Backbone bond lengths (Angstrom), bond angles and torsions (degrees), N, CA, C in turn:
res aa  C-N    CA-C-N  psi(-1)  N-CA   C-N-CA  omega(-1)  CA-C   N-CA-C  phi
1 X - - - 1.445 - - 1.637 106.05 -
2 X 1.230 115.82 139.93 1.463 119.60 178.33 1.511 112.20 -78.67
3 X 1.321 113.38 168.88 1.450 116.84 -175.83 1.571 111.56 -73.50
4 X 1.308 118.47 -14.36 1.501 118.26 174.96 1.562 114.82 -83.92
5 X 1.380 111.69 -2.58 1.530 115.07 177.68 1.505 109.93 -70.61
6 X 1.313 113.41 134.53 1.607 116.28 -177.18 1.548 109.87 -61.74
7 X 1.362 103.44 153.77 1.484 115.64 175.26 1.496 109.10 -145.82
8 X 1.327 117.15 -167.52 1.373 120.65 -177.94 1.520 110.00 -71.95
9 X 1.360 118.89 137.25 1.397 122.27 168.91 1.483 109.17 -143.12
10 X 1.349 118.88 155.34 1.450 120.06 -176.54 1.542 116.23 -56.23
11 X 1.356 116.29 -24.47 1.461 114.07 178.71 1.506 112.97 -73.86
12 X 1.236 118.93 -0.98 1.533 124.78 175.65 1.603 111.93 -89.85
13 X 1.352 111.78 -9.34 1.456 117.87 -179.97 1.560 114.53 -62.96
14 X 1.273 118.34 134.37 1.451 122.82 -173.56 1.595 108.28 -99.09
15 X 1.316 112.79 -10.78 1.551 117.58 -171.35 1.475 116.02 79.01
16 X 1.356 114.00 14.02 1.466 117.97 173.94 1.501 108.43 -118.51
17 X 1.317 119.34 105.50 1.502 120.73 -169.04 1.525 115.28 -52.43
18 X 1.302 120.52 -39.48 1.478 124.06 -179.02 1.479 109.83 -68.46
19 X 1.304 118.27 -45.39 1.441 120.63 -178.55 1.466 113.19 -69.84
20 X 1.377 116.32 -38.93 1.393 121.08 178.98 1.539 113.56 -62.38
21 X 1.358 111.00 -38.93 1.523 115.66 175.90 1.528 110.49 -67.98
22 X 1.303 117.83 -37.04 1.409 116.76 178.85 1.578 111.01 -68.80
23 X 1.349 115.87 -35.86 1.452 115.68 177.96 1.525 110.13 -63.42
24 X 1.416 118.69 -44.56 1.413 120.97 178.42 1.516 111.95 -61.16
25 X 1.212 120.81 -36.14 1.451 124.84 175.45 1.472 113.80 -65.95
26 X 1.293 116.54 -44.21 1.487 119.48 175.32 1.498 112.98 -57.70
27 X 1.358 113.99 -47.69 1.430 118.87 179.11 1.496 113.23 -61.05
28 X 1.318 114.74 -44.54 1.548 123.75 175.62 1.505 110.03 -57.53
29 X 1.345 118.76 -45.25 1.436 123.54 -177.42 1.494 111.29 -62.42
30 X 1.342 116.08 -39.18 1.519 119.13 -176.53 1.510 106.82 -71.77
31 X 1.273 117.28 -45.35 1.447 121.46 -177.90 1.501 110.03 -63.06
32 X 1.325 118.47 -38.69 1.472 124.93 -179.29 1.574 107.95 -67.40
33 X 1.300 114.92 -42.05 1.498 117.56 177.33 1.500 108.90 -59.14
34 X 1.363 118.82 -52.06 1.415 123.53 172.92 1.503 116.20 -47.34
35 X 1.240 115.88 -44.76 1.504 122.69 177.88 1.539 111.56 -62.44
36 X 1.327 113.64 -42.77 1.558 115.79 177.29 1.481 110.21 -65.57
37 X 1.352 116.61 -39.18 1.442 116.57 178.27 1.518 112.15 -63.01
38 X 1.372 117.10 -47.97 1.445 123.54 177.07 1.500 113.25 -57.16
39 X 1.307 114.34 -33.39 1.536 117.30 -177.59 1.478 111.65 -84.41
40 X 1.316 115.84 1.33 1.461 118.15 176.08 1.549 114.28 70.83
41 X 1.402 114.24 32.93 1.469 115.93 179.96 1.557 107.21 -65.50
42 X 1.272 116.75 157.99 1.403 119.97 177.18 1.543 113.58 -63.60
43 X 1.238 116.83 154.38 1.444 125.87 -172.95 1.551 114.23 -51.81
44 X 1.374 112.95 -45.01 1.429 115.55 -179.22 1.527 114.68 -63.50
45 X 1.301 115.73 -39.20 1.515 119.35 179.99 1.557 109.96 -61.82
46 X 1.395 112.74 -40.41 1.406 118.69 -177.32 1.573 108.91 -69.08
47 X 1.367 116.17 -45.64 1.390 119.03 176.38 1.484 117.01 -58.43
48 X 1.456 116.99 -41.06 1.378 121.53 172.98 1.542 111.61 -55.12
49 X 1.302 114.16 -47.71 1.503 117.07 -176.13 1.462 109.76 -65.67
50 X 1.435 120.42 -38.32 1.436 120.19 176.68 1.549 112.33 -63.46
51 X 1.299 116.40 -45.64 1.372 122.34 -177.76 1.660 108.36 -61.86
52 X 1.278 116.63 -36.06 1.410 119.11 173.79 1.509 114.72 -62.19
53 X 1.358 110.77 -40.59 1.401 119.23 179.24 1.520 113.14 -63.20
54 X 1.489 114.32 -44.13 1.409 117.07 -178.23 1.510 109.95 -69.10
55 X 1.276 121.39 -34.25 1.559 123.68 175.74 1.478 107.37 -63.66
56 X 1.349 118.61 -47.47 1.381 114.64 -179.63 1.525 117.42 -68.09
57 X 1.308 114.65 -35.73 1.401 118.75 178.71 1.630 110.19 -64.00
58 X 1.304 112.79 -40.83 1.487 114.37 -179.47 1.560 112.84 -64.36
59 X 1.320 118.05 -37.13 1.433 124.14 178.55 1.520 108.21 -69.49
60 X 1.359 118.29 -40.64 1.439 119.37 179.07 1.568 108.64 -65.34
61 X 1.204 117.47 -46.52 1.500 122.77 -178.03 1.632 110.35 -60.30
62 X 1.387 111.38 -41.27 1.545 111.73 173.13 1.503 114.46 -63.65
63 X 1.327 115.03 -33.33 1.550 116.81 178.47 1.463 110.99 -70.25
64 X 1.367 119.29 -40.56 1.430 119.47 173.17 1.509 115.58 -64.73
65 X 1.306 116.18 -43.60 1.418 118.95 -178.22 1.519 111.13 -66.35
66 X 1.316 119.84 -32.81 1.477 126.53 175.93 1.505 108.25 -62.20
67 X 1.296 116.97 -47.02 1.467 121.71 178.49 1.476 112.30 -61.31
68 X 1.361 114.71 -39.63 1.468 119.58 -177.51 1.556 110.31 -72.36
69 X 1.291 113.76 -36.34 1.517 118.20 175.91 1.488 109.88 -64.59
70 X 1.260 120.78 -45.47 1.422 127.43 -177.60 1.577 109.06 -62.05
71 X 1.255 117.14 -30.96 1.434 123.21 -179.55 1.542 110.10 -90.10
72 X 1.305 113.60 0.41 1.553 118.07 -175.31 1.512 113.15 47.47
73 X 1.425 114.96 46.80 1.432 120.19 -178.05 1.491 111.74 -76.44
74 X 1.271 118.35 127.14 1.490 127.77 -176.70 1.531 109.40 -58.47
75 X 1.239 121.70 -21.86 1.444 123.62 -171.72 1.592 112.49 -92.08
76 X 1.307 117.54 2.47 1.457 122.03 -169.83 1.499 113.37 -60.02
77 X 1.326 118.34 -45.75 1.463 123.35 -175.77 1.605 108.53 -58.11
78 X 1.392 112.62 -48.06 1.386 117.31 -177.04 1.538 112.65 -65.18
79 X 1.377 115.38 -39.89 1.406 123.12 178.52 1.520 112.52 -62.24
80 X 1.335 116.77 -43.63 1.449 122.65 174.12 1.507 111.33 -55.33
81 X 1.412 117.80 -40.65 1.395 118.38 177.36 1.470 115.15 -67.63
82 X 1.284 118.87 -32.83 1.435 125.31 177.12 1.507 109.66 -65.14
83 X 1.343 113.47 -45.45 1.505 117.15 177.84 1.536 109.35 -62.90
84 X 1.337 121.04 -43.44 1.485 123.42 176.24 1.500 109.30 -55.97
85 X 1.344 119.66 -42.76 1.412 118.62 174.93 1.370 120.13 -54.89
86 X 1.345 116.81 -43.89 1.432 121.94 176.74 1.528 113.01 -63.82
87 X 1.255 115.44 -41.63 1.581 120.81 179.01 1.503 107.69 -65.54
88 X 1.360 117.51 -35.73 1.503 119.38 -178.76 1.542 108.07 -67.83
89 X 1.283 116.28 -50.34 1.466 121.86 -178.80 1.566 108.20 -59.95
90 X 1.319 121.98 -44.12 1.363 123.57 179.29 1.584 110.13 -64.51
91 X 1.357 116.86 -36.53 1.473 122.09 175.52 1.614 108.43 -64.15
92 X 1.271 113.08 -35.38 1.568 118.04 179.43 1.538 104.13 -61.62
93 X 1.369 120.48 -46.62 1.414 123.52 -173.96 1.603 106.26 -61.49
94 X 1.304 113.35 -43.20 1.413 116.63 -174.49 1.655 110.43 -65.76
95 X 1.293 113.08 -36.16 1.516 116.65 171.49 1.533 112.82 -60.75
96 X 1.266 115.29 -42.29 1.451 123.81 -179.71 1.613 107.56 -61.85
97 X 1.228 113.04 -46.78 1.475 113.56 -178.19 1.475 114.45 -69.26
98 X 1.361 117.53 -30.81 1.422 123.51 175.35 1.541 109.52 -69.50
99 X 1.345 117.59 -45.31 1.472 120.36 -176.11 1.471 116.99 -75.44
100 X 1.327 115.72 -44.16 1.439 119.25 -173.72 1.497 106.15 -151.66
101 X 1.338 116.15 85.77 1.474 122.49 -177.41 1.512 114.53 -54.96
102 X 1.392 113.33 -40.46 1.428 119.44 -175.40 1.615 111.08 -63.14
103 X 1.366 110.63 -31.54 1.419 112.93 -175.63 1.542 114.15 -102.43
104 X 1.230 117.33 8.81 1.444 124.34 -178.90 1.575 107.44 -55.66
105 X 1.295 115.77 133.19 1.441 124.83 -174.36 1.545 117.97 -74.87
106 X 1.274 114.31 110.24 1.445 114.44 170.83 1.524 111.60 -74.70
107 X 1.331 114.46 -26.16 1.505 116.30 169.08 1.438 114.97 -56.69
108 X 1.295 120.39 -41.13 1.388 124.16 176.27 1.527 112.77 -63.14
109 X 1.314 115.18 -42.18 1.437 118.41 175.96 1.604 112.94 -64.78
110 X 1.241 114.91 -40.16 1.455 115.65 175.61 1.529 112.36 -73.25
111 X 1.318 119.42 -24.26 1.488 120.75 171.78 1.558 106.95 -67.19
112 X 1.363 118.38 -38.13 1.468 117.66 -178.10 1.550 110.10 -65.72
113 X 1.314 116.33 -39.64 1.431 116.76 178.65 1.487 114.40 -68.16
114 X 1.354 117.22 -39.41 1.449 120.86 -179.33 1.538 106.77 -68.45
115 X 1.403 116.58 -41.40 1.393 118.97 -179.89 1.640 109.35 -58.50
116 X 1.307 114.09 -46.97 1.473 120.08 -173.23 1.612 107.74 -63.16
117 X 1.344 114.97 -45.74 1.410 111.91 -177.95 1.515 115.50 -69.09
118 X 1.328 118.73 -31.75 1.415 124.47 171.32 1.543 113.51 -64.28
119 X 1.345 112.19 -43.26 1.437 120.30 173.75 1.475 113.80 -55.54
120 X 1.283 116.81 -51.09 1.438 120.37 175.86 1.497 117.03 -58.16
121 X 1.322 111.64 -42.05 1.477 119.82 -173.24 1.487 110.40 -74.41
122 X 1.308 121.02 -27.24 1.507 121.46 -179.27 1.505 113.04 -119.26
123 X 1.252 120.40 -54.50 1.479 120.12 -176.14 1.510 113.60 -70.31
124 X 1.335 118.09 -45.50 1.472 118.83 -177.92 1.584 106.16 -73.91
125 X 1.285 119.66 -38.98 1.386 122.32 179.06 1.620 112.13 -58.96
126 X 1.302 115.77 -30.82 1.459 120.38 -179.91 1.564 106.76 -63.84
127 X 1.298 116.12 -39.51 1.564 116.31 177.88 1.535 110.00 -77.80
128 X 1.355 114.61 -55.10 1.463 114.49 -169.94 1.510 113.63 -66.63
129 X 1.305 119.31 -22.52 1.463 118.72 175.06 1.477 113.35 -67.84
130 X 1.370 116.43 -17.86 1.535 120.10 179.95 1.472 108.59 -102.95
131 X 1.398 122.14 -31.17 1.401 122.71 -176.78 1.524 108.73 -111.45
132 X 1.240 120.05 101.66 1.412 123.70 175.55 1.492 112.58 -88.12
133 X 1.385 116.75 137.87 1.468 119.84 -175.45 1.627 109.42 -65.89
């Protein structure tokens, strides 16, 4: 990933310590996965990292959605769909890695990071700006 690729910055903080830490971790995991791919690590090591990212993302999304459900937030259904989109794209990357490691798309990996940063900055902020912990 190049130096222009988004990462964690304080303006992404939602003011909810647990969620902020999860967001930082997700961004870190995507950047770490990219670094492993760039370093030419063997396929299984990269797949293990991606599967860890998928599991962590799914848990994070469940945490957020539970908070939104408890708050009876009107945007929950849409938000769940956006989370599903992320997991689907990440699953697509996993399939690429399994099928043809040499051709696995770093562009897709960068898309995931860009998507996540934009999602936090806009979609998550829409909820957390209304629902303070």
